[in-house]
N, C-alpha and C positions, 0 to 999 in steps of 0.2 A: 894544505888543501889536497894535494896528491895523496898524502898519507890517509886522509879521511875517505877518499874515493876507494882506495885499495882495501880499507877496512870493510866498507859497505859491500864491495864485490865479494870479498872473502866470506862475509856473513851470508849472502845469498847462495854462494856456492856450497857452504856448509849445510844450508837448509835444503837445497836441492838434493844433496847427497843423503839426506835422511830417508830411511825406507818408508816412513809413513806419509811423506809429503805428497807424492803423486796419488796414492790411494785416497788421501783426504781430499785432494782437488777433484778427483773423479766422483767421489761421493757427494761433494758439494754441488758439482755441476748436475749430477743425476737428480739430486734433491730439487734443484731449481727447475729442471726440465719436468720432473714429475709434478711439481706444484703448478707449473704453467698448464700442463695437460689437464690436470684435475679441474683447475679454474675454468679452462675453456669448455670442458664437457659440462660443467655445472651451469655455465652461462648459456650454452646451447639448450640445455634441458629447461632452464627457467623461461626462455623466450616463448616456446610453444605453450607452456603452462599459463604464462601471463596472457598470451593471445587467446587461449581457450577460456580463461576466466573473463576476459573482456567480452568475448563472443557470447559466453553464457549470460553475462550481465545485460548485453544488448538484446539478446533473445528474450530474456525475462521481461525487460521493459516493454519490448514489442508485444509479447503475449499479453501483458497486463493492459496495454493500451488497446489491443484488439478485443480483449474481454470487455473492457469498458465501452468501447464503441459498439460491440455486439449487444451489450445490455441496453444501451441507449436506443439502438435501432429496434430491438425487440419491444421496448416500452413504447416507442412511437408507433410501431406497427401492430400493437396488441389490439385485437378487435373486441368490441363489447359482445358478451355472450349472455344468453338467458341463464338465470340462476338455478337451472335444473339440468339433469343429465340429458344428453341428446337422444338417447334411446328410450327415454321415459315418455309415455303417452300422456301428454298434458293438454290443457286448454286454458285460454284466457277468459275468465268469467267476468272480469271487470276491466273496462278500458280506461285509458288516460283521458281526462276531460280536456278536450281541445276546443277552444272558442271558435276556431275556424272550421270545425268539422260539421257534418250534417246533423240534423235533429236526431236521427236514429242512433248514430254513434255517440252523441252526447248523452242520450238516454241510457246507453249501456255503461256510461262513465259516472252515473249517479248512484250514491249509496244511501239507502234508507235506514235511518236509525232513530227510533223513538219519534216517529211521525215527522222527521225532518230529513231533507235530502242534503247530502254532502258531495261536493265535487272531488273526484279521485285524482290525487297527485301522482299516481302510479298505476300499476296493473296488478290484478290478482290472478294467480296461477294455481290450478288444482288438477287433480287426476279424476278420471271418470269413475274409478272405483272408490273414491274418497278414502284413499290409503295414505299413510305417512310416507314421506320421501325426503331424501337429502336435499338441502339447500346449499348451493355452491357459490363461490365468489365469482361475480361476473367479470371482474378485472383484478389483477394483482394490486395489492395495496396494504394499508395498515389499518388495524382495528382501532377506530377513533372513539367508539362509544358502545357500551353494552348496557341496556336499561330495560325496565319493565313499564309499559304504558297501559293505563286503564282501558283504553279503547283498542289500541293496536296490538296489545300483548307484548311479548318479548321482542325487542328491537336490537339489531346490530347495524352499526354505521361504519362503512369503510371509506377511507380517503385514498384518492389516486392522484396521478399527475394531471397537469393542465386544469386544475380547479374542479375536477370531477369527483363527486361523492355518490355512493350507492347506499340505499337503505333496504333492509330486509326485516319485515315484521310478520306477526302471526307465527312465531316460532315456538316450538315445543322444547327441545333440548339444544342448548347453545354449546358449541364445541370449541370456541375460541375465547381468548381473554383480551381485555382492553390493552392496547399497546403492542400486541403481537403482529407479526407480518404474515400475510397469507398470499398464496399463489393463485393465479386464475384457475378455476375449476376445482379448487380445494373445498371440501365440505366444511361449512362453518356452523351448520345447525340442521335440525330436522323441522319439517313443516308441522304446524299445529293449527289451533283455532284462536280466534279473538272475538271481542264483543262487537266491533264495528262491522265485520264481515261474517257474522255468525251463520247467515243463510248459506254461505258457500262451504261450510264444513271445514275439512282440513285443506289448507291452502297457504300460500306465501304471498305476502304483499311486497312488491318490488318497486322501488323508486330510483330514478337517476336524476341527479341535479348538477347543473353547471353554474359554478360560482353562487350556489345557494338557490338558483332558480330551477324549479322542476321542469323536466323535458319528457317527451313521450319516448319511453324505452324502445317501442316498436320501430320508431323512425331511425334509430341508430344501432340496432342489432346488426352485427357483422360489419360495422363501420369502425375505422381506426379511432382511438380514444381522442386524438387531437382534432377530429372532425365533429365532435359533439359541440353544438352551439345552442345557446339559450334562445328562446323566442324573441326577446327584445333585441338581441344581436342580429338575428335574421331580419327583423323589422327595420333595424337601423341600416343594414346593408341595402334592403329594398328601398328605403326612403332615400338613401344616397343616390341610387340609380335613378329613382323617380325625379329627384331634384335636378340631377344632371340633364335628364331629358326635358324637364320643364324649363330649365335655363336655356337650353338650345332652342326650344320652341318659342320662348319669350324673345330671344334675340331675333329669330326669323320674323315674328310678328312685328317687332319694332322696326326692322328694315322695311317690311311691307307698309306699315303706317307712315314711315318717312316718305316712301315713294308716293303714297296716296296724297300726303300733305303737299308734296311738291307739285303734283298735277293740278289741284285747285288753285295753287298760287300762280302757276303759269296761266291758267284760264283767267284769273283776276287781272293779271297784267295785260292780257290781250283785251279784256273788256275795258280796262282803263285807257289803253291806247285808242280803242274805238271811241270811247267817250271823249277823249281829248281831241280827236280829229273831227268829230261831228260838228262842232260850232263853225270851224273853218269851212268845212264842206257846205254847211248851211248858208254861210255868207256868200261863198262863190256861187251857189245855186240861185240865191236871191238876186245877185248882181246880173247874172246871165238872164234871168227872167225879166228883170227891168229893162235891160238892153233890148231884148226881143220885143217887149211891149212898145218901146219907143219906136223901134223900126216899123212895127205894124201900124202905129199911129201916123207916122210920116207917110207911109204908103197909102193909107186911107185918105189923108189930106190931099195928096197929089192927085188921086183919082177923082176926088170931088172937084178940085180946081179945073181939071181937064173937062 
């Protein structure tokens, strides 16, 4: 054992005495230190990059969400506009036929064609100079249909949010295609002439519908798209309010009737009591009268005897 220990010690001594030993140790230590420093610097640089990437991702998601929210808000707040430029001098030559309007307004909403009158489901817009003009989208939406009608002429139908659709008829040149997306105010056609409104010359026939039901465009111009309500929906709301008021009035009438019914009942009870007490009172009165007559008879007899 001692010999083995001496041999190992001698081996280490011989190694230490080698000239390359300590330089090799220094180089190994230096390499380890350099590797550690490089790894540490790389880790420090990667942390900010990862943080920046994460921040950029979060910012991108937030911007995307903000854009979606802004788009939704814009769609909800989009106001119905006339299908003509604001600076264009126009006039409404045919009104929307409203059953609740006065006779004069209803007369302006009748269209004469081949000796027959038709009720207008929209309005006709023309210029005083009978000149062609651009027809623009009253709301942002999608071109649902482009067709040619024998009476209305060229027709473009746009679909919008909240079940709203707009129709543009009596068009000359159509500038959009079916399936395309249009922005509010974008020119979709030029005004022209049609058979049904021939007397108005160059004009555009404009309709607004809610869930397929025509509504008066003039009632909802400059109103948010979600405020457009069909007449039957308005009537339903009015009927609901009327029914509520009627129910309240019926309850009040019922309470009044109950009070009135109770009063006669009380009077009947009083009359019944009076009717029940009358025979007894009659008997008592008869007895008293008999006693008085007897006393009077006795008094008369005594006076005669005297």
